[in-house]
Short mmCIF file of the C-alpha atoms (twelve columns), coordinates in Angstrom:
data_MODEL
# 
_entry.id   MODEL 
# 
loop_
_atom_site.group_PDB 
_atom_site.id 
_atom_site.type_symbol 
_atom_site.label_atom_id 
_atom_site.label_alt_id 
_atom_site.label_comp_id 
_atom_site.label_asym_id 
_atom_site.label_seq_id 
_atom_site.Cartn_x 
_atom_site.Cartn_y 
_atom_site.Cartn_z 
_atom_site.pdbx_PDB_model_num 
ATOM 1   C CA . UNK A 1   -7.501  -0.968  -3.716  1 
ATOM 2   C CA . UNK A 2   -7.173  2.581   -3.744  1 
ATOM 3   C CA . UNK A 3   -10.208 4.710   -4.867  1 
ATOM 4   C CA . UNK A 4   -8.845  8.286   -4.972  1 
ATOM 5   C CA . UNK A 5   -11.313 10.412  -5.585  1 
ATOM 6   C CA . UNK A 6   -13.422 9.114   -2.578  1 
ATOM 7   C CA . UNK A 7   -10.498 9.175   -0.570  1 
ATOM 8   C CA . UNK A 8   -10.984 5.299   0.305   1 
ATOM 9   C CA . UNK A 9   -9.960  1.922   0.389   1 
ATOM 10  C CA . UNK A 10  -11.288 -1.360  -0.556  1 
ATOM 11  C CA . UNK A 11  -9.563  -4.597  0.959   1 
ATOM 12  C CA . UNK A 12  -10.842 -8.296  -1.133  1 
ATOM 13  C CA . UNK A 13  -10.207 -11.936 -0.568  1 
ATOM 14  C CA . UNK A 14  -8.253  -13.737 -3.093  1 
ATOM 15  C CA . UNK A 15  -11.340 -14.367 -4.702  1 
ATOM 16  C CA . UNK A 16  -13.108 -11.089 -4.838  1 
ATOM 17  C CA . UNK A 17  -15.439 -10.890 -1.611  1 
ATOM 18  C CA . UNK A 18  -14.887 -7.943  0.641   1 
ATOM 19  C CA . UNK A 19  -13.436 -7.473  3.818   1 
ATOM 20  C CA . UNK A 20  -13.681 -4.360  4.247   1 
ATOM 21  C CA . UNK A 21  -14.258 -1.349  3.472   1 
ATOM 22  C CA . UNK A 22  -12.225 2.406   5.354   1 
ATOM 23  C CA . UNK A 23  -12.995 5.929   4.578   1 
ATOM 24  C CA . UNK A 24  -9.404  7.800   4.610   1 
ATOM 25  C CA . UNK A 25  -9.349  10.876  6.834   1 
ATOM 26  C CA . UNK A 26  -9.373  14.471  4.834   1 
ATOM 27  C CA . UNK A 27  -5.958  14.906  5.438   1 
ATOM 28  C CA . UNK A 28  -5.095  12.149  2.585   1 
ATOM 29  C CA . UNK A 29  -6.154  13.630  -0.839  1 
ATOM 30  C CA . UNK A 30  -5.880  10.952  -3.745  1 
ATOM 31  C CA . UNK A 31  -4.660  7.897   -2.633  1 
ATOM 32  C CA . UNK A 32  -2.219  5.734   -4.963  1 
ATOM 33  C CA . UNK A 33  -1.057  2.982   -3.244  1 
ATOM 34  C CA . UNK A 34  -1.752  1.375   0.597   1 
ATOM 35  C CA . UNK A 35  0.120   -2.201  2.333   1 
ATOM 36  C CA . UNK A 36  -1.707  -3.215  5.356   1 
ATOM 37  C CA . UNK A 37  0.332   -3.848  7.892   1 
ATOM 38  C CA . UNK A 38  -1.628  -5.626  10.244  1 
ATOM 39  C CA . UNK A 39  -5.550  -5.824  10.555  1 
ATOM 40  C CA . UNK A 40  -5.618  -2.306  11.587  1 
ATOM 41  C CA . UNK A 41  -3.123  0.174   10.872  1 
ATOM 42  C CA . UNK A 42  -1.964  0.826   7.033   1 
ATOM 43  C CA . UNK A 43  0.322   2.340   4.631   1 
ATOM 44  C CA . UNK A 44  -1.066  4.964   2.514   1 
ATOM 45  C CA . UNK A 45  1.062   7.368   -0.502  1 
ATOM 46  C CA . UNK A 46  -1.178  10.476  -1.834  1 
ATOM 47  C CA . UNK A 47  -0.905  13.059  -3.266  1 
ATOM 48  C CA . UNK A 48  -1.824  14.430  -7.191  1 
ATOM 49  C CA . UNK A 49  0.077   13.945  -10.192 1 
ATOM 50  C CA . UNK A 50  1.982   17.606  -11.513 1 
ATOM 51  C CA . UNK A 51  -0.060  17.143  -14.655 1 
ATOM 52  C CA . UNK A 52  -3.640  17.858  -12.597 1 
ATOM 53  C CA . UNK A 53  -1.822  19.272  -9.073  1 
ATOM 54  C CA . UNK A 54  -4.207  20.546  -6.605  1 
ATOM 55  C CA . UNK A 55  -2.531  18.494  -3.978  1 
ATOM 56  C CA . UNK A 56  -0.626  20.732  -1.839  1 
ATOM 57  C CA . UNK A 57  0.659   17.133  -0.038  1 
ATOM 58  C CA . UNK A 58  2.822   14.369  -0.837  1 
ATOM 59  C CA . UNK A 59  3.051   11.727  1.539   1 
ATOM 60  C CA . UNK A 60  3.442   8.944   3.278   1 
ATOM 61  C CA . UNK A 61  1.100   8.113   5.841   1 
ATOM 62  C CA . UNK A 62  0.732   5.848   8.353   1 
ATOM 63  C CA . UNK A 63  -3.177  5.160   8.784   1 
ATOM 64  C CA . UNK A 64  -5.341  4.338   12.129  1 
ATOM 65  C CA . UNK A 65  -7.886  2.288   9.923   1 
ATOM 66  C CA . UNK A 66  -10.633 1.861   12.337  1 
ATOM 67  C CA . UNK A 67  -10.519 5.410   14.003  1 
ATOM 68  C CA . UNK A 68  -9.342  6.815   10.664  1 
ATOM 69  C CA . UNK A 69  -6.608  9.005   11.748  1 
ATOM 70  C CA . UNK A 70  -3.309  9.301   10.723  1 
ATOM 71  C CA . UNK A 71  -0.509  7.740   13.253  1 
ATOM 72  C CA . UNK A 72  2.652   9.302   11.148  1 
ATOM 73  C CA . UNK A 73  3.456   11.158  8.064   1 
ATOM 74  C CA . UNK A 74  6.488   11.308  5.847   1 
ATOM 75  C CA . UNK A 75  7.030   13.972  3.457   1 
ATOM 76  C CA . UNK A 76  4.707   17.378  2.559   1 
ATOM 77  C CA . UNK A 77  4.444   19.557  0.661   1 
ATOM 78  C CA . UNK A 78  6.080   18.596  -3.079  1 
ATOM 79  C CA . UNK A 79  9.834   18.186  -3.476  1 
ATOM 80  C CA . UNK A 80  13.234  16.556  -4.050  1 
ATOM 81  C CA . UNK A 81  15.298  16.605  -0.870  1 
ATOM 82  C CA . UNK A 82  15.513  14.036  1.510   1 
ATOM 83  C CA . UNK A 83  11.953  14.621  3.501   1 
ATOM 84  C CA . UNK A 84  9.807   14.976  0.822   1 
ATOM 85  C CA . UNK A 85  8.519   12.989  -1.988  1 
ATOM 86  C CA . UNK A 86  7.101   13.685  -5.364  1 
ATOM 87  C CA . UNK A 87  4.007   11.936  -6.629  1 
ATOM 88  C CA . UNK A 88  4.967   8.463   -4.277  1 
ATOM 89  C CA . UNK A 89  3.044   5.837   -6.442  1 
ATOM 90  C CA . UNK A 90  4.182   2.254   -4.804  1 
ATOM 91  C CA . UNK A 91  4.995   1.726   -1.380  1 
ATOM 92  C CA . UNK A 92  6.356   -2.292  0.026   1 
ATOM 93  C CA . UNK A 93  6.779   -2.838  3.580   1 
ATOM 94  C CA . UNK A 94  9.627   -5.314  4.052   1 
ATOM 95  C CA . UNK A 95  10.316  -7.925  6.557   1 
ATOM 96  C CA . UNK A 96  11.918  -5.256  8.752   1 
ATOM 97  C CA . UNK A 97  9.069   -2.837  8.391   1 
ATOM 98  C CA . UNK A 98  10.880  -0.585  6.704   1 
ATOM 99  C CA . UNK A 99  8.801   0.916   3.926   1 
ATOM 100 C CA . UNK A 100 9.859   1.375   0.328   1 
ATOM 101 C CA . UNK A 101 8.289   3.861   -2.015  1 
ATOM 102 C CA . UNK A 102 8.732   4.486   -5.356  1 
ATOM 103 C CA . UNK A 103 8.592   8.781   -5.594  1 
ATOM 104 C CA . UNK A 104 8.102   9.207   -9.178  1 
ATOM 105 C CA . UNK A 105 8.711   12.127  -10.233 1 
ATOM 106 C CA . UNK A 106 11.825  12.312  -8.162  1 
ATOM 107 C CA . UNK A 107 13.262  9.384   -9.962  1 
ATOM 108 C CA . UNK A 108 14.572  7.598   -6.739  1 
ATOM 109 C CA . UNK A 109 13.575  4.889   -4.793  1 
ATOM 110 C CA . UNK A 110 13.013  5.822   -0.736  1 
ATOM 111 C CA . UNK A 111 13.424  3.421   2.509   1 
ATOM 112 C CA . UNK A 112 11.862  4.871   5.191   1 
ATOM 113 C CA . UNK A 113 11.685  3.088   9.017   1 
ATOM 114 C CA . UNK A 114 8.785   1.951   10.630  1 
ATOM 115 C CA . UNK A 115 8.003   4.878   11.972  1 
ATOM 116 C CA . UNK A 116 8.153   6.464   8.724   1 
ATOM 117 C CA . UNK A 117 11.250  7.816   10.175  1 
ATOM 118 C CA . UNK A 118 14.880  7.875   8.978   1 
ATOM 119 C CA . UNK A 119 14.697  8.367   4.886   1 
ATOM 120 C CA . UNK A 120 17.377  7.128   3.243   1 
ATOM 121 C CA . UNK A 121 17.623  7.449   -1.067  1 
ATOM 122 C CA . UNK A 122 18.479  3.933   -2.084  1 
ATOM 123 C CA . UNK A 123 18.600  4.406   -6.084  1 
ATOM 124 C CA . UNK A 124 18.076  6.702   -7.714  1 
ATOM 125 C CA . UNK A 125 18.654  8.532   -12.194 1 
ATOM 126 C CA . UNK A 126 22.670  7.508   -11.179 1 
ATOM 127 C CA . UNK A 127 20.482  3.699   -11.195 1 
ATOM 128 C CA . UNK A 128 19.322  3.998   -14.298 1 
ATOM 129 C CA . UNK A 129 15.898  5.149   -12.506 1 
ATOM 130 C CA . UNK A 130 12.676  6.700   -14.749 1 
ATOM 131 C CA . UNK A 131 9.261   7.727   -13.180 1 
ATOM 132 C CA . UNK A 132 9.395   4.397   -10.915 1 
ATOM 133 C CA . UNK A 133 5.975   3.366   -10.654 1 
ATOM 134 C CA . UNK A 134 5.242   0.480   -9.097  1 
ATOM 135 C CA . UNK A 135 7.659   -1.909  -6.582  1 
ATOM 136 C CA . UNK A 136 7.984   -5.488  -5.537  1 
ATOM 137 C CA . UNK A 137 10.490  -6.711  -2.932  1 
ATOM 138 C CA . UNK A 138 11.207  -10.150 -2.638  1 
ATOM 139 C CA . UNK A 139 12.493  -10.922 1.134   1 
ATOM 140 C CA . UNK A 140 13.939  -14.640 0.760   1 
ATOM 141 C CA . UNK A 141 16.244  -14.046 -2.344  1 
ATOM 142 C CA . UNK A 142 16.480  -9.970  -2.034  1 
ATOM 143 C CA . UNK A 143 16.089  -8.795  -5.356  1 
ATOM 144 C CA . UNK A 144 14.194  -5.568  -5.463  1 
ATOM 145 C CA . UNK A 145 11.895  -5.192  -8.643  1 
ATOM 146 C CA . UNK A 146 11.496  -1.401  -9.987  1 
ATOM 147 C CA . UNK A 147 8.247   -0.739  -12.669 1 
ATOM 148 C CA . UNK A 148 9.231   2.219   -14.523 1 
ATOM 149 C CA . UNK A 149 6.327   4.703   -16.532 1 
ATOM 150 C CA . UNK A 150 8.425   3.939   -19.420 1 
ATOM 151 C CA . UNK A 151 7.497   0.091   -19.317 1 
ATOM 152 C CA . UNK A 152 10.686  -0.940  -18.406 1 
ATOM 153 C CA . UNK A 153 11.647  -3.201  -15.224 1 
ATOM 154 C CA . UNK A 154 15.209  -2.698  -13.180 1 
ATOM 155 C CA . UNK A 155 15.946  -5.775  -10.923 1 
ATOM 156 C CA . UNK A 156 18.220  -4.639  -8.306  1 
ATOM 157 C CA . UNK A 157 19.800  -7.004  -5.391  1 
ATOM 158 C CA . UNK A 158 19.450  -5.367  -2.038  1 
ATOM 159 C CA . UNK A 159 21.833  -5.784  0.726   1 
ATOM 160 C CA . UNK A 160 20.267  -5.744  4.392   1 
ATOM 161 C CA . UNK A 161 24.144  -3.522  4.935   1 
ATOM 162 C CA . UNK A 162 22.481  -1.202  3.151   1 
ATOM 163 C CA . UNK A 163 19.603  -0.563  5.292   1 
# 
């Protein structure tokens, strides 16, 4: 669970018991989504929405939760090219360690390598995306579910050859 104003993550058990809490480095402004890669490293997306934009960074970062420091990042100031993000709202990590990002204000889904490198735009407005805000990837059947700001959910078949 992300606490944007407090720059904090909390992980809970299925029964609601707090497992641990991570205070994020000051460079992580307004975290939207976090995924634990293991008991130490987290992938975190962050940045504020355009309506309340005070954040200079819209990134996806690898965070060492024990040392509370950034290991790697993708993105910087908001932008639309392949090296930038604008409101990275949701993340999923597939079985191969690729990080999938719902890049909300750019109307696209990007896939990043395990070190947040080799960015690829996988889906965009040509695929009928409108402000994607949530992702769910089922590695078993290769289906990607994309929730959008307008309330619609789109389902895509993902071929591993595309990555």
